[in-house]
N, C-alpha and C positions, 0 to 999 in steps of 0.2 A: 558375909563379906569374904571375898576370895583371898587366898594367900597372896601376899605381895611378891612380885617378881624380883629377881636380883637387880635388875635395872632400877626398880623403884627404890630399893635400899640404897643403891649408889646415888640416885638423885637426891634422896633425903639427906644423906651424909655429905653431900657437896653443897646443896643449895642452902640448907639451914645455917651451917657455920659461915658461909659467905654472906648471907643476909645479916647475921649478927655483926660480922666484921664491917659491913657497909654502914650499919647504924652507929657503931663505935667510931668509925672514921669520920662521921659527920662533925664530930667535935674535936678532932685532932688537927693540928696545923698541917696543911697540905703543901703549900707553895710559899716561897719567899720571892717577892717580886723584885724588880730592879732597884727599888727604893729601900729595900731591906725590911719591908713589912711582911710579917707572916699572915697568911690568909687561910681561913678554914673553908669548908665546902659552902657554907652560907655566903661567904664573901666572894667566892668565885662563881656563884650561881650554878653549882653542880649538885646542890643538896636535893633539889626536886627529883632529878634523875636518879640519884642514889637511893632516895626513899622509895621511888617507884620500883627500882630493881630489887631492893630488899623485900618489898611486898610481893613481887613476882616470885622471889625465891622461896616464899612460904607456900605458894600455891600447890606444889606437888604433894605436900603433906596434908594440906586442907582438902584437896580434891578427894582424898581417901574417904572422907565422911560427907561427900556431896549427896544431894538428893538423886535418886535413881534416874530421874528424867533428864539429867544433864550429861549422861554417858557419852553421846556422840560428840560432844563439844570439847572433850578433853584434849584431843589432838589439836584442835584449833587453838585452845588456850596455850598449849605447849609451844605451838609454832609461833604464836604472837609474842609469847614471853621470850622465846629464843631470838626473834627478830629485834625486839626492843633492847635486849641485852647486847646483841651484836651491834646495834647502832650506838650504844653507849661507849663501847670499847675504843673506837677511833675518835669519838668526840671528846672524851675526857682528857687526853693529852693536849688537846688544843687549848684547854683552859690554862695550862701551865707551860705553854710552848716556850716562852722566853724567861721562865722562872726556874728557881732551884727546887727540885722535888724533895719533900720530906718523907718520912716513913708513912705518914697517913696517906699520901698520894700513891705510894707504891703498894700499900696494902689495899687501897680502893681498887686500883687497876687489877691487881692479882685476884681479888675477890670477884670482880666482874668476869674474869676469864674462867674461874672455877664455877661460877654461877652458869655461865654459858655451857660448860660441859654437862652440868647437872640438868639443864633444860633439854639438851640433846638426849640424854638418858631417859628423862621423863617422857618426852615425845615418842621415843622408841618403845618404851614400855606401854604407852597408850595404844600405839599401833598394834603391838603384840596382843594386848587385851582385846582389841576390836576383832582381830583375826581369830582369836580363840573363841570369842562369842559367836562369830559367824560360823565357824566350823562346828561348834556344839549345836547351834540352831539347825544347821543343815543335817547333822546326824540324827537329831531328834525328830526331824520332819516338820519343824516349826516353819512358819512363813518367814521370809527374809526380813532382816532388820529394816526399819524405815529409811535409813540413810543409804542402803545398798542400791547400787545401780545395776541394771541387768548387764550381763556379759562381763 
């Protein structure tokens, strides 16, 4: 197993705490509606998205112990995770558009932004690893990687 890049460490130290924060925020009151009722993520139907984003935030660390045949898909997984997290950020405020935000909602939104930054770092590290493998294979005279395109 190769030594992790600095971007990997940054991805781990941003996505893991943000994932834990999202799980904790599932049970905190997030919004107070116009009738004065406090609503959690389960009542505003954002819990599914929050659980999904929390699971995606664990991927950078879990990918470290992946089977070797899944190497080329790390960039794809990082990109999809980034896009799903990016989609959550503008959708979440719509759930509490006309409501008063509580600390749980603010923490959820902040954790999603931090998770987004971690996904960018993870995808960047995956691209760097791919380029390092390609350069090492070319220097050793090995055949190109199966995902490489000519030119």
